[in-house]
Backbone bond lengths (Angstrom), bond angles and torsions (degrees), N, CA, C in turn:
res aa  C-N    CA-C-N  psi(-1)  N-CA   C-N-CA  omega(-1)  CA-C   N-CA-C  phi
1 M - - - 1.466 - - 1.515 109.02 -
2 D 1.283 119.11 123.46 1.454 124.20 -176.31 1.508 109.63 -106.84
3 G 1.356 116.19 121.81 1.453 119.30 -177.66 1.505 113.66 -96.46
4 S 1.336 119.03 5.88 1.452 120.16 -172.88 1.510 113.11 -68.13
5 S 1.331 119.04 -25.83 1.450 119.81 -174.93 1.521 113.88 -107.57
6 N 1.323 117.28 -20.66 1.459 117.95 -175.55 1.519 114.04 -124.19
7 G 1.346 116.99 7.84 1.451 120.35 176.16 1.513 114.81 78.51
8 V 1.330 117.87 3.41 1.457 121.02 179.04 1.532 108.99 -84.45
9 I 1.330 115.62 135.84 1.459 120.96 -178.26 1.517 108.96 -96.53
10 A 1.329 116.37 134.74 1.452 120.59 -175.52 1.526 112.47 -64.55
11 S 1.335 117.18 -42.69 1.464 120.15 -175.53 1.526 110.56 -144.36
12 V 1.328 115.78 140.72 1.465 121.47 176.63 1.521 108.02 -126.52
13 L 1.332 115.59 116.79 1.457 121.62 -179.52 1.523 110.19 -118.17
14 I 1.316 116.27 148.13 1.454 122.10 177.27 1.521 108.47 -119.87
15 L 1.331 116.29 132.24 1.458 121.19 174.84 1.522 108.95 -105.43
16 L 1.318 115.95 123.68 1.456 122.14 176.46 1.523 108.39 -112.80
17 G 1.322 116.18 139.71 1.452 119.46 178.42 1.508 110.62 165.84
18 P 1.334 117.38 148.32 1.459 121.33 -177.19 1.524 112.21 -73.11
19 P 1.330 117.55 169.32 1.470 120.81 176.19 1.521 110.25 -56.02
20 G 1.328 116.37 133.25 1.453 120.39 178.53 1.508 115.20 89.15
21 A 1.350 117.10 -1.70 1.468 119.78 -178.26 1.525 112.19 -76.07
22 G 1.324 116.76 -13.31 1.466 120.01 178.79 1.507 114.33 100.25
23 K 1.344 117.73 18.46 1.470 120.24 -178.15 1.529 111.36 -60.06
24 G 1.327 116.25 -44.23 1.460 119.51 -178.63 1.510 112.57 -62.59
25 T 1.326 116.17 -44.45 1.472 121.30 179.33 1.520 110.74 -61.82
26 Q 1.320 116.95 -48.18 1.461 120.92 -178.09 1.527 111.34 -67.29
27 A 1.325 117.03 -37.03 1.467 120.28 179.07 1.532 110.70 -63.77
28 R 1.325 116.40 -41.30 1.479 119.19 178.21 1.524 110.95 -63.31
29 M 1.315 116.96 -38.75 1.463 120.39 179.41 1.530 110.85 -67.16
30 L 1.331 116.84 -37.53 1.468 120.51 177.05 1.528 110.58 -67.76
31 E 1.324 116.04 -36.25 1.469 119.87 176.62 1.529 110.30 -58.27
32 E 1.320 115.35 -46.64 1.464 120.59 -177.78 1.527 111.93 -67.23
33 R 1.321 117.00 -39.73 1.465 120.64 -175.14 1.517 113.41 -78.09
34 F 1.325 116.43 -36.28 1.466 119.66 -171.74 1.530 114.57 -116.09
35 G 1.327 116.98 -6.25 1.461 119.39 -179.88 1.514 113.52 77.02
36 F 1.341 116.90 19.11 1.461 121.05 178.66 1.527 110.51 -79.60
37 V 1.323 116.06 167.33 1.460 121.93 176.63 1.523 108.80 -115.48
38 Q 1.337 116.68 126.79 1.456 120.69 177.00 1.527 109.47 -82.39
39 L 1.310 116.51 129.40 1.460 121.40 179.57 1.523 109.32 -123.34
40 S 1.332 116.78 116.30 1.461 120.81 175.65 1.523 108.05 -110.00
41 T 1.311 116.14 149.10 1.464 121.01 -175.94 1.522 111.30 -58.35
42 G 1.332 116.45 -44.82 1.459 120.21 -178.92 1.512 112.47 -59.70
43 D 1.335 116.35 -46.77 1.471 120.81 179.93 1.526 110.80 -64.15
44 L 1.332 116.32 -40.65 1.462 120.43 179.56 1.526 111.17 -61.08
45 L 1.329 116.41 -45.58 1.460 120.57 -179.58 1.522 111.20 -62.96
46 R 1.327 116.32 -47.32 1.473 119.94 -179.18 1.515 111.28 -61.48
47 A 1.337 117.31 -42.29 1.461 120.97 -179.02 1.519 111.37 -66.21
48 A 1.337 116.93 -41.35 1.467 120.76 -178.99 1.523 110.98 -67.04
49 V 1.331 116.56 -39.94 1.465 120.71 177.57 1.521 110.04 -64.54
50 S 1.342 115.77 -44.17 1.465 120.91 -179.72 1.522 111.69 -63.72
51 A 1.348 116.26 -38.23 1.466 120.73 -178.12 1.530 112.03 -77.86
52 G 1.325 116.40 -16.87 1.458 119.90 179.05 1.519 113.91 71.51
53 T 1.351 116.20 29.83 1.461 118.79 177.36 1.533 109.14 -68.03
54 E 1.325 115.67 166.75 1.465 119.24 -179.79 1.530 110.92 -57.78
55 A 1.337 115.74 -48.09 1.460 119.93 179.06 1.527 110.81 -67.07
56 G 1.331 115.88 -35.25 1.459 120.43 178.73 1.519 112.09 -63.80
57 L 1.319 116.73 -40.42 1.469 121.05 178.37 1.532 110.52 -65.81
58 R 1.330 116.34 -37.73 1.465 120.03 176.91 1.527 110.06 -64.12
59 A 1.347 115.58 -42.52 1.467 120.31 179.35 1.527 110.63 -64.49
60 K 1.323 116.80 -41.10 1.464 121.36 -179.03 1.525 110.71 -60.76
61 A 1.323 116.25 -44.26 1.464 120.40 -179.41 1.530 111.09 -62.34
62 V 1.329 115.60 -40.44 1.465 120.19 179.88 1.526 110.68 -66.88
63 M 1.336 116.41 -45.19 1.461 120.27 -178.09 1.522 111.54 -66.83
64 E 1.336 116.98 -37.59 1.467 120.22 178.91 1.523 111.26 -67.54
65 A 1.328 115.91 -23.35 1.463 120.27 176.97 1.526 111.23 -84.43
66 G 1.336 115.57 -0.70 1.456 120.52 178.86 1.510 114.03 77.33
67 E 1.327 116.95 21.22 1.461 121.00 -178.08 1.529 110.82 -108.75
68 L 1.329 115.75 166.30 1.458 121.05 178.33 1.521 110.47 -81.00
69 V 1.327 116.12 138.79 1.460 121.02 178.48 1.531 108.35 -69.25
70 S 1.327 117.07 130.75 1.461 121.58 -176.54 1.519 111.97 -70.62
71 D 1.329 114.99 159.40 1.465 120.42 176.90 1.528 110.91 -58.56
72 D 1.333 117.50 -38.33 1.466 121.37 -178.87 1.521 111.37 -59.46
73 I 1.339 116.01 -41.85 1.465 120.24 -179.42 1.528 110.22 -69.10
74 V 1.323 116.37 -43.33 1.467 119.87 179.64 1.528 110.31 -61.02
75 I 1.323 116.39 -44.10 1.463 120.40 178.61 1.532 110.97 -62.17
76 A 1.339 117.06 -40.11 1.472 121.09 178.99 1.530 110.43 -63.31
77 I 1.337 116.31 -41.39 1.467 120.60 178.81 1.526 110.34 -66.76
78 L 1.337 116.18 -41.74 1.462 120.46 178.75 1.528 110.29 -63.87
79 K 1.318 117.21 -41.16 1.471 120.99 179.31 1.518 110.44 -59.35
80 D 1.340 117.37 -44.35 1.463 121.49 178.06 1.528 110.98 -60.94
81 R 1.339 115.75 -43.74 1.472 119.84 -176.04 1.526 111.31 -68.56
82 L 1.324 117.24 -37.74 1.466 120.34 -178.67 1.526 112.03 -66.25
83 A 1.335 116.22 -19.68 1.465 120.13 179.71 1.522 112.16 -79.03
84 D 1.343 117.62 -11.30 1.462 120.51 -179.45 1.525 110.62 -70.97
85 P 1.336 117.73 142.35 1.465 122.11 -175.03 1.529 114.64 -57.95
86 D 1.340 117.84 -30.65 1.461 119.00 -176.13 1.530 112.53 -69.93
87 C 1.322 116.99 -11.20 1.472 120.66 179.29 1.526 112.43 -88.45
88 A 1.322 117.51 -3.09 1.461 121.08 -171.48 1.536 113.75 -57.43
89 K 1.339 117.28 -41.15 1.464 119.68 -177.41 1.526 112.16 -70.12
90 G 1.317 115.43 -32.63 1.460 118.44 -179.33 1.508 111.39 157.42
91 V 1.327 115.87 159.23 1.460 121.20 179.12 1.523 109.91 -131.73
92 I 1.338 114.29 151.92 1.455 122.30 174.60 1.520 106.36 -117.75
93 L 1.319 116.74 115.40 1.462 121.04 -179.87 1.526 109.01 -90.58
94 D 1.329 115.15 119.63 1.458 122.25 -176.63 1.530 108.74 -117.67
95 G 1.327 117.04 111.40 1.456 120.25 179.93 1.517 114.27 93.69
96 F 1.294 116.24 2.37 1.467 121.81 175.99 1.521 108.03 -147.96
97 P 1.319 118.27 133.68 1.465 128.28 -0.40 1.522 112.48 -77.55
98 R 1.346 115.14 158.51 1.461 121.95 176.23 1.528 111.78 -108.80
99 T 1.320 117.09 -15.78 1.464 121.46 -178.75 1.522 109.24 -135.91
100 T 1.312 116.87 163.94 1.461 119.70 178.68 1.530 110.74 -67.21
101 V 1.322 117.61 -30.33 1.469 120.11 176.69 1.532 109.55 -62.08
102 Q 1.331 116.31 -43.86 1.462 120.16 177.33 1.526 110.95 -66.26
103 A 1.320 117.02 -38.00 1.465 120.95 179.44 1.525 110.69 -62.70
104 E 1.319 116.25 -41.91 1.467 120.69 178.05 1.524 111.13 -65.44
105 A 1.340 116.87 -39.78 1.463 120.85 178.36 1.525 110.66 -65.31
106 L 1.336 115.89 -37.93 1.466 120.07 177.82 1.523 110.44 -65.44
107 D 1.326 117.35 -43.17 1.464 120.89 177.64 1.532 110.87 -58.33
108 T 1.321 115.53 -43.33 1.473 120.12 179.75 1.520 111.07 -62.77
109 L 1.351 115.97 -42.37 1.466 120.76 178.31 1.522 111.17 -60.35
110 L 1.323 117.30 -45.76 1.462 121.38 -177.75 1.528 111.63 -70.18
111 E 1.326 115.84 -39.91 1.469 119.78 -178.18 1.524 111.92 -63.01
112 A 1.332 116.83 -27.38 1.467 120.76 179.61 1.522 111.60 -61.85
113 S 1.348 116.34 -24.51 1.470 119.78 178.02 1.526 111.20 -115.30
114 G 1.330 115.72 21.65 1.456 120.04 175.58 1.511 114.33 73.01
115 Q 1.341 116.90 24.71 1.455 120.47 -177.85 1.524 111.20 -111.65
116 R 1.346 114.81 175.29 1.460 120.23 -179.73 1.530 108.32 -157.10
117 I 1.320 115.09 170.16 1.463 120.87 173.38 1.524 108.26 -75.31
118 N 1.330 117.54 123.30 1.460 120.61 177.71 1.523 111.50 -75.98
119 G 1.329 115.35 -40.30 1.456 118.76 -179.24 1.513 111.75 -164.16
120 A 1.336 116.11 145.84 1.467 122.80 172.82 1.520 106.24 -116.92
121 I 1.331 116.35 117.05 1.464 121.36 -175.85 1.524 109.26 -105.98
122 S 1.324 115.82 119.34 1.462 121.74 -179.22 1.525 109.66 -98.74
123 L 1.341 115.75 116.38 1.464 121.45 175.33 1.528 107.11 -86.89
124 E 1.315 116.43 109.22 1.454 120.69 -171.34 1.524 111.22 -102.31
125 V 1.334 114.96 140.44 1.458 120.50 -171.53 1.524 111.46 -132.36
126 D 1.320 115.09 163.39 1.458 122.54 170.88 1.531 106.81 -92.51
127 D 1.334 116.58 118.27 1.460 120.13 -172.28 1.532 112.99 -57.98
128 A 1.323 117.35 -46.05 1.468 120.07 -177.30 1.526 110.72 -61.44
129 A 1.330 115.94 -42.21 1.464 120.11 178.86 1.523 110.87 -67.16
130 M 1.337 116.96 -35.11 1.460 120.35 179.71 1.525 111.67 -66.31
131 V 1.334 116.78 -36.34 1.465 119.56 177.85 1.529 109.29 -60.33
132 T 1.339 116.13 -44.64 1.471 120.30 178.30 1.522 110.75 -64.44
133 R 1.336 115.94 -42.18 1.465 120.64 -177.12 1.525 111.53 -62.99
134 I 1.330 116.81 -48.15 1.466 120.52 -175.02 1.521 111.70 -77.42
135 A 1.341 117.03 -42.63 1.460 120.20 -175.75 1.529 112.05 -65.51
136 G 1.331 116.45 -20.33 1.467 119.43 -179.52 1.514 114.94 -91.17
137 R 1.331 117.15 1.13 1.474 120.36 -175.10 1.528 112.08 -77.39
138 Y 1.322 115.88 142.94 1.461 120.95 167.80 1.526 108.40 -154.48
139 T 1.317 117.30 162.25 1.462 121.02 -176.75 1.518 110.99 -131.28
140 C 1.318 114.93 157.41 1.459 121.40 173.77 1.530 108.01 -74.85
141 A 1.317 116.64 125.91 1.467 120.45 -179.27 1.518 111.57 -67.18
142 G 1.328 116.78 -22.94 1.456 120.02 -177.25 1.519 114.31 -80.30
143 C 1.351 116.90 -48.82 1.473 119.44 -174.20 1.530 113.40 -117.37
144 G 1.340 117.22 -9.52 1.463 119.22 178.94 1.512 114.61 86.08
145 E 1.332 118.05 3.79 1.469 120.77 178.95 1.528 109.79 -60.51
146 G 1.334 115.97 135.54 1.449 120.48 -177.76 1.520 112.82 -89.35
147 W 1.343 116.08 138.98 1.461 122.10 178.47 1.520 109.40 -132.95
148 H 1.341 115.28 169.31 1.464 119.63 -178.44 1.522 109.93 -147.90
149 D 1.334 115.45 141.62 1.462 120.62 -179.02 1.524 112.45 -57.71
150 S 1.342 117.29 -36.46 1.461 120.86 -174.41 1.522 113.85 -106.52
151 F 1.337 116.57 -38.64 1.464 119.83 -167.80 1.529 115.41 -101.19
152 K 1.321 117.50 -21.42 1.467 118.78 -175.20 1.528 109.87 -154.84
153 Q 1.323 115.46 88.63 1.457 120.02 179.85 1.529 110.57 -102.91
154 P 1.332 117.67 148.57 1.475 120.05 175.87 1.532 109.82 -62.04
155 K 1.328 116.39 155.48 1.473 120.12 179.74 1.523 110.80 -60.06
156 T 1.340 114.44 -38.78 1.467 120.03 174.74 1.519 107.78 -112.77
157 A 1.308 116.61 122.69 1.466 120.77 -176.09 1.523 111.40 -53.27
158 G 1.338 114.88 128.28 1.456 120.00 176.33 1.516 115.08 81.71
159 V 1.345 117.41 2.02 1.467 120.92 -179.84 1.527 109.35 -123.08
160 C 1.324 117.12 120.84 1.461 121.47 -178.13 1.526 111.63 -67.34
161 D 1.335 117.32 125.59 1.465 121.48 177.34 1.519 111.58 -61.73
162 N 1.323 115.80 -31.33 1.461 121.39 -172.48 1.524 113.46 -75.54
163 C 1.352 116.29 -46.08 1.471 118.59 -174.61 1.525 114.13 -127.08
164 G 1.335 117.11 -5.49 1.458 119.56 -179.73 1.515 114.10 82.88
165 G 1.339 115.86 3.88 1.460 119.90 -179.79 1.518 111.56 -67.23
166 T 1.327 116.06 152.78 1.460 120.33 -178.33 1.536 112.36 -117.97
167 E 1.333 116.34 1.28 1.458 119.34 178.69 1.524 109.17 -99.00
168 M 1.312 116.03 116.54 1.457 121.66 179.53 1.533 109.39 -111.32
169 K 1.323 116.74 151.71 1.465 119.43 179.59 1.521 110.73 -138.20
170 R 1.336 114.12 152.33 1.455 121.79 176.92 1.518 109.02 -124.18
171 R 1.321 116.41 144.79 1.458 119.65 174.48 1.521 109.42 -67.45
172 A 1.322 115.87 138.16 1.460 120.44 -177.36 1.523 112.49 -59.11
173 D 1.347 116.28 -30.99 1.471 118.93 -177.77 1.520 112.92 -93.01
174 D 1.342 117.53 7.06 1.461 120.64 176.68 1.530 110.22 -92.55
175 N 1.314 116.36 57.72 1.460 120.34 172.84 1.523 107.71 -122.37
176 A 1.335 115.17 158.90 1.470 119.62 -170.30 1.531 112.67 -56.63
177 E 1.316 117.25 -43.33 1.464 120.31 -176.99 1.524 111.51 -65.52
178 T 1.329 116.47 -45.80 1.464 120.60 -179.48 1.519 111.23 -66.69
179 V 1.337 116.75 -41.94 1.466 120.65 179.92 1.526 110.30 -61.85
180 A 1.322 117.41 -44.63 1.462 121.16 179.24 1.524 110.79 -60.20
181 S 1.329 115.97 -39.81 1.465 120.74 179.07 1.528 110.90 -66.70
182 R 1.350 116.63 -40.88 1.463 120.52 179.43 1.525 111.15 -65.37
183 L 1.330 116.35 -38.87 1.459 120.08 178.80 1.528 110.74 -65.68
184 E 1.320 116.03 -42.26 1.462 120.39 179.32 1.526 110.43 -61.64
185 A 1.329 115.86 -43.58 1.467 120.19 179.46 1.526 110.62 -64.90
186 Y 1.335 115.99 -40.41 1.469 119.86 179.65 1.524 110.93 -60.10
187 H 1.322 116.54 -48.74 1.463 119.77 -177.43 1.530 111.33 -63.31
188 A 1.322 116.52 -40.53 1.462 120.06 179.48 1.521 110.91 -63.78
189 Q 1.335 115.71 -37.91 1.458 121.48 -176.24 1.525 111.77 -79.22
190 T 1.325 115.90 -35.68 1.462 120.15 -170.72 1.524 113.84 -92.55
191 A 1.315 117.86 -22.66 1.472 119.99 -179.12 1.525 112.72 -49.71
192 P 1.342 118.87 -44.90 1.464 118.80 178.00 1.535 112.77 -63.94
193 L 1.337 116.65 -31.85 1.475 119.90 178.69 1.524 110.62 -67.64
194 I 1.325 116.27 -39.44 1.464 120.39 177.80 1.526 109.23 -57.20
195 T 1.322 115.56 -47.67 1.474 120.77 178.91 1.528 110.80 -63.20
196 Y 1.329 115.71 -42.58 1.472 121.45 -178.15 1.533 110.94 -57.02
197 Y 1.332 116.06 -50.67 1.468 118.98 -177.28 1.526 112.30 -77.34
198 Q 1.325 116.75 -26.30 1.461 119.39 175.04 1.529 109.63 -66.10
199 N 1.321 116.27 -39.66 1.467 120.41 178.44 1.525 112.20 -66.73
200 K 1.327 116.33 -24.12 1.464 120.27 177.55 1.525 112.21 -90.96
201 A 1.336 115.31 2.43 1.477 122.45 177.25 1.522 112.49 61.23
202 V 1.337 117.70 34.70 1.466 120.67 177.64 1.533 111.66 -122.46
203 L 1.338 117.22 6.44 1.461 120.53 -176.81 1.525 111.56 -85.89
204 H 1.333 115.22 136.09 1.466 122.14 175.35 1.526 107.52 -131.11
205 R 1.326 116.46 133.55 1.465 121.40 -177.90 1.530 110.68 -108.12
206 I 1.340 115.94 139.12 1.459 121.21 178.05 1.529 108.67 -132.23
207 N 1.322 116.42 135.28 1.463 120.84 173.35 1.526 107.63 -73.92
208 A 1.334 116.35 110.41 1.463 120.79 -174.54 1.519 113.40 -92.90
209 M 1.333 116.86 13.14 1.461 119.91 -179.76 1.531 111.95 -91.85
210 G 1.324 117.01 -3.74 1.454 120.26 -175.62 1.524 114.39 -89.48
211 D 1.322 114.98 -162.11 1.456 122.59 -179.51 1.528 110.46 -69.63
212 I 1.330 116.33 140.00 1.464 121.36 -176.71 1.525 111.43 -58.09
213 A 1.329 116.52 -43.50 1.467 120.47 -178.63 1.524 111.44 -65.07
214 E 1.334 116.75 -39.64 1.465 120.15 179.54 1.525 110.75 -66.70
215 I 1.338 115.81 -40.35 1.467 119.97 177.41 1.520 109.81 -63.04
216 A 1.334 116.32 -41.59 1.468 121.16 -179.94 1.524 111.03 -62.21
217 T 1.330 117.15 -38.89 1.463 121.12 178.79 1.527 110.39 -64.19
218 E 1.340 115.78 -43.55 1.461 120.46 179.33 1.531 110.38 -66.22
219 M 1.327 116.02 -40.39 1.470 120.49 177.53 1.515 110.56 -60.96
220 G 1.323 116.02 -45.24 1.451 121.01 -178.92 1.517 112.25 -59.73
221 A 1.337 115.51 -41.60 1.467 119.80 179.22 1.514 111.52 -64.06
222 I 1.337 116.74 -39.68 1.455 120.66 178.57 1.513 110.17 -65.28
223 V 1.336 115.96 -46.83 1.474 120.52 -178.03 1.516 111.26 -60.70
224 R 1.328 116.52 -44.57 1.463 119.57 177.95 1.521 110.87 -60.66
225 G 1.322 116.11 -39.97 1.450 120.53 -177.89 1.521 114.08 -66.48
226 V 1.342 117.02 -32.63 1.468 119.63 -175.63 1.521 113.35 -97.77
227 T 1.330 117.61 -8.75 1.460 119.36 -176.44 1.513 113.65 -114.53
228 Q 1.311 117.95 -4.10 1.471 119.29 -178.92 1.531 111.47 -109.59
């Protein structure tokens, strides 16, 4: 199915998973392998505001007022983005939907053009291990190379192997207490989505605690199975 001439998208995939599960890494790999476009809510909002689209201007006004952007606005921005030619081969939705209300709105949007969700892939993690994984992360301030207290340390402590920089930084919210809270919120928010897509027979689960390459292979097999 070619969407270049009629605005129809060949494949629509959803990635579910908590912070640190590797959604961004896996989405980039799927982009390279299948020619899909990764769409995250944050990037969509920023791009729409920057472009000054009608929906973007509505979002800007809401954000400047310090309020949360409504589902209606997010859906309007997503609808505009899906019409772009680069989305024709397929899209990977990362971070949307977050609730069953959003999932239903997305279904309605897709059904209007005869489309549907091909697959929802849940990257599943062990919470205790994830706290250790995320809380130990830090990066080189100079080149952005990622390091970890337990899993990936520079050869010389405090000196980046990549660029020789000595200034390292950690995200303020990458501490054990905050990570545990984010994971708890994710599970509470996403559990209904898991059920929602399972009931539609499009849910696929992957153990995201393993090797990145092995996860990518499993992801690829799922994507091929639901898009061909």
